C-alpha positions, 0 to 999 in steps of 0.5 A, spaced: 737 259 427 729 260 427 730 267 430 733 269 423 728 267 418 733 268 412 738 263 415 732 258 414 730 260 407 738 260 405 737 252 406 732 251 401 733 251 394 726 251 392 722 255 397 715 254 395 711 248 396 710 243 390 705 238 388 711 233 387 713 234 395 720 234 393 725 239 396 732 241 394 736 243 400 743 245 402 747 243 408 754 244 409 759 238 410 766 240 411 765 247 409 762 245 402 755 247 400 752 240 399 745 238 396 740 234 400 734 232 396 728 230 401 720 228 400 715 231 404 713 224 407 714 225 415 714 219 420 708 220 424 705 218 430 697 219 431 697 224 425 703 228 428 710 228 426 714 224 431 720 228 432 721 236 430 714 240 429 712 247 429 706 249 433 704 253 427 704 247 423 710 249 418 713 244 414 720 247 414 722 244 421 720 237 419 724 238 412 730 241 415 730 235 420 729 230 415 735 233 410 739 232 416 737 225 418 738 223 410 745 226 411 747 222 417 743 216 415 737 215 420 733 220 425 737 216 431 743 219 430 740 226 431 739 225 438 743 229 443 750 232 441 754 238 441 749 244 438 755 247 435 756 241 430 749 242 427 750 250 427 756 249 422 752 244 418 747 249 417 750 256 417 757 254 413 761 257 418 766 255 424 763 254 431 766 254 438 764 250 444 765 252 451 764 247 456 762 247 463 769 244 465 773 249 461 770 256 464 775 255 469 780 258 464 776 264 464 780 269 469 773 271 472 766 270 470 766 277 467 771 275 462 766 269 460 760 274 460 764 279 455 766 273 450 758 272 449 757 279 449 762 280 444 758 274 440 751 277 441 753 284 439 756 281 432 749 277 431 752 270 432 748 264 432 749 262 440 746 256 443 747 253 450 746 247 454 745 244 461 749 239 464 746 232 465 742 227 461 735 224 461 732 231 460 729 231 467 726 238 469 730 241 474 728 245 480 728 252 477 724 249 471 731 248 466 731 241 463 738 237 464 742 235 458 738 240 454 740 245 448 737 252 448 737 258 443 741 264 446 737 269 443 740 276 446 743 279 452 740 285 456 744 289 461 740 294 465 740 298 472 735 295 477 734 298 484 741 300 484 744 294 482 747 292 475 743 286 472 745 282 466 740 277 463 741 272 458 734 271 453 734 264 452 729 259 448 727 252 449 726 249 442 722 244 445 717 249 448 717 245 454 720 246 461 721 254 463 725 257 468 721 259 474 727 263 478 728 270 478 726 274 472 722 268 469 715 270 466 712 270 472 717 274 476 715 280 481 722 283 479 719 285 472 716 292 471 713 295 464 719 298 463 724 292 464 719 288 460 720 293 454 727 294 455 728 286 454 722 286 449 719 280 454 712 277 452 709 272 456 
């Protein structure tokens, strides 16, 4: 959602900071736009927000998370879960989840790829997640039991082969893919970096 600032702004009825520190936000509950009022008292540890935070110190991240916590009664109920559940509440649109074990229902990997390519071409908000629990760093840098933003899909020819890449972001900013086509991979050229809009 942070990739599309207009979606974030749409959740805030009052977009500007105010001296009262009170914000009216809208979150969709069962498809109905529902007002949620929050203040800017954020739980902290050692002067830093306990939960979600922006590297740039932006307040909207904490406020949006607080609105979600208020809607469901506590911050504790936000740990884990299906990203599509959050997407429906934040975007007000239907969402579909495809679980790892369901991939066998696609006749080939190419069919599954076409499904996510179709969604990417239409600008859908997409997320992905890894199997497992406990947020353990796996061999190639991916975190187990973790949700990732699926930003875009890229296809190109490289050394005589077709390459299909998914550009993903870890919302927590910790743990990066270290395998082929990672930031430090020797496979990248100036041309392929430009083609995929890649920056370290």
